[in-house]
N, C-alpha and C positions, 0 to 999 in steps of 0.2 A: 469575582474577576468580570464573570459573564456580565455582571449590571453594568459595571463601570467603564467596559472596553466596548459596548455596544453598540457606539458609533464608528467604532473600526470594524470590530469582529464578526458583526451582523454581516457584513460586507465579505470578510475573511471566509467566515465558516461555509458563507452558502456554494463554495468551490465543490461540496459533495455533490451538485446539481449541477451538471456539465454537460456541454454539446461538443459533437468535432464533425457536424454533418459536412455536406457538400467537398467541394476540392479540397484535400488536405495536405497538399503538396504548396501551393502558394507562392507567389514570386517566380523571378527564373532562377537558372542553376549557375550564372555567372561567376557570381561572388564566393569566394575562400568561404566555406561553413565557419572555420574558426574565427572569423570574425564578427559573428553574429553576438553580440552583448557580451564580449571577452571581459569586461568589467564585471560581469555579475559574478559573485563569490559563491564558492558551494558551502554550505551549510556544515556546521560544525558539531552540532549536539547530535548523540548518540544515544544517551538514556534518558527515559522519559517516565515519569509518574502520570497515573489516572487519580481524579478525586471519587471515593465510593459512597461519599455522606453527603446531606445537604447542609448549608452554612457553615461550612469549616472556615477558622478564622487564619490568618498568616502571621506569623510571628516574626520579630525583627532578629531572634536567636534560637537555639534548639532549646528553648526553655518557654512552657506555657503560662509564665510569669511575666514574658520579657514583653516590651510594647509591639501593641497589636497594627496591623496594616489599617488607614483610614480613607476616605474617598472625600475630598474637598470640592463642593461645587460651587460652581459661582452662584451668587445670589441675584438671577435675574430669570424674567418672564421671558423665556425663549427655549426653543427646542435646541439650540447651538449653543449651551452653556459650556464655558470652560470646564475641566477635570483635570485635578492634581490629585496623586495619590501620595499618602506622605506614612510615618510612624506617629504613633500618638503622644511621643514623646519629644516632636516637633512641631513647629510655629508652623501653621498653614497661610494660605495667604490672605491678606485682611481683610474681612467681608465674606468671606467662603463658608458655606454652610458644611459642616461635617458629619460624618455616619460612617460606622463600622464596613470595611470590605470584607465578605465572603466570598468562597467558592462553592461551588455545585457539582453534582455528579455530573460526570462523564468530561468535566475538564482536564486539560493534559496541560502538564510543564515541563520544560526539559529539568531533568535532573544532575545536579552537580555535586551530588555526594550525599552522604549518611551521617548524621552525628547522633547517637544515643536513641532517642525516640522519635528522630525527627529525619525527613528528607530534603536535603536543602535543594531550595529550587530559583530558576533563573525566572524573575520576573517581568515577560517579554511584552508588556503591553505599552500602547503609545503614551498613557498617562503615568509611566515608569520611567525612571533614570535607563541609560542602557544598561547598564553594571548593577542594576538593584537585585538584589537575591533576596529571598526569604526561606520561611521553615515551616513545612507542615506536618501534622501529626503521621506517624505511620499508621497509627489504627485508623486514618479517614483518608487514607491511599494506598496505592499498590504500585509495583512496575507494570510496566506494558511497552510493548514493541513497536515500532512502526515497520511500516512494509512497504517496500519503494515503489513509488506510483508508476504506473503503464498505463497506457493507452487505452487497454480493457477495463481498468479499475476506475480511473477517473473521468475520463471524455467521454460518458455514454449516455447522458441524461442531461435534462434542461428545466428550467422552471420559469416562472414570471419575474424573477427576480434574479436571475446568475446565469450565464453561459460560459463555456470556453469553445475554443477552436485551437487544435495542437497540430501542429506541422512535425510530421515523422521524417522527412526528407526533404531535398531540395535546397535553395540557397538559405531558408529560414529553419534549417531542420532542430527538432527541438524546441522552437518558440511556442509558446502560449500565449493567445490573445483570451481574454476575458471582457465581458460586459457585464456590468452589476448595476442595479438600480435601488434606491431607496427614496421614502419620501422627502429626505432631507439635505440629500446631496445629489439627487437625480440620476440619470443616468453616465455612467464613465466606462472607458475603456481602458482597460492595463493590458501592459505587454510584459510578459517574463520568461524565463525558460526553465526546462526541464533540465536539472543536475543530479544526478546521482541518485535518481527517483525521487527525487524533490523538487516541487515547483517554487522557483525562486523569483518573484513580482518586486521589481525596486519600487518603490512606494511613488518614487518622482515619474517614474515611464508610466504615465495616465494623460488622459484626455477627457475632457467632457465632450457630450455628445448630446443629439437630441432630434426627434422626427419633425421634419418642416413640410407639410402639407401640400404647401405652396409650389414644390418644386419637383422636378423629376430626376435629379440627380444629386449623387453625392460631392459634396465640397468641404474643406477645409477654410475656416474662417480665421485670419489672421488679425494680430493686434500689436503694435510697435510698442515695445517696451525699453526701456534705459541699456539693458543688453542687445538691443536688437531686435528682428521680426521674429516673432514665437508663434506658434501654432495655438489659438485660444479656445476654439472647438471644432467639432465635427457635426455636419448637419447633413442628414439622408432623407431621400422620400420615403412616403407610406409603405410603397411598393416593395423595399428592403427590410421592414419590420420583420420581427421574428414571429412566427403564428405556430400558437401550440394547439393542440387538440384537443379540446374543452377546455379552454382556457384565455386569458386576455395577456397580450404580452407587449410591454412599449421599448422595447429594443432593439437594437439594430441587429439582424441576423448575421451571423460571423460567415457562415456560410455562402452568403451572397457576393461578399467581396471580391473582384475580379485580382490578377496577381498585380494589377497595376495599381490598385487601388491598396493593396497590403504593402507593396512598395511606400505607398505614400503615406499610409498609415504610421509605418514604421520610421520613418524619415521624421514625420511629426512627431514622434512620442519619445524616441530612445534617444536622448540629447544628453550630454554631459555623465558624469560619473554620477552613477546609483547611490543615493543617501541611504536611509532606512528602508531594508529590505525585508518583506515578508514572505517568509519561507513555510508552505503549505506541508504539511506530513499527512502519511495515510495511516489510521489505526483502525483496522478492520475489526478487531475484539469489543471496540465501545459499544455499547448496546444501541444509543441512540443512532438512527440514520443520519440524521444532520449534523452530528458532531462525529462522525469519523473522519472526516477530513478537519484537523485544526491547524490554526497558523499560528506564529511567532514573528515578532519584528525585532531586527536585531540591526547594527550598523555592517 
């Protein structure tokens, strides 16, 4: 699953390395707090299992003779190939390459129940259908408990490809702003909310951003689409880049955003109803440091 969700999960799991430096309140306090992202739903998963072995298959039924999960890759010379997961008794897209999908140690799945010697799990990746389920052998996994995320646990670190800013009070109480960077997607800013100890980030609450060394101010570039004027991207000066001790970073330093800029960013990104939502849970007992925060995608 990690291999096939790399396009999304490399950005999703990086939240273990976060930051809340600078002014934590952000924005004014005139608007009622309950209006902030009121459409973002709380997560419903309560039970989870963690994979304890390498190269574990996912089955369609609680039977190791049932069809296994496959990944279908678009046969193209590009880093941005389309990926679709199917069962090996299904027809994949024409012209796509196929290979078995395996999951690995420290991967976590929402658990929907138990059947014989198998855990029934939700397959919550972007390459899977919303309601897709699978089965993992109990011999290759075990139950694991998620702990509520707090600012002390989640918002105290940063790295060259991820950063968070948490708003504990004020107009944007419990809001989370995240910046991520990877070579394929570039830099992106996401806005979400801390709900019941889980960070919920609607996938469509996102904006592209980049550093413009020729400007001395932060600005939003607009592009006109059929549905009207929409924020296309955000540019910022080099003076607002995140500076890391002993490391190079090419992301916006969220702590340098003024209250007015936070207001503009919120207005630019939080539009329409949430589509798919990324739910970030904290699993402190997972051995791998970078895997202690894991994300699941749902509507």
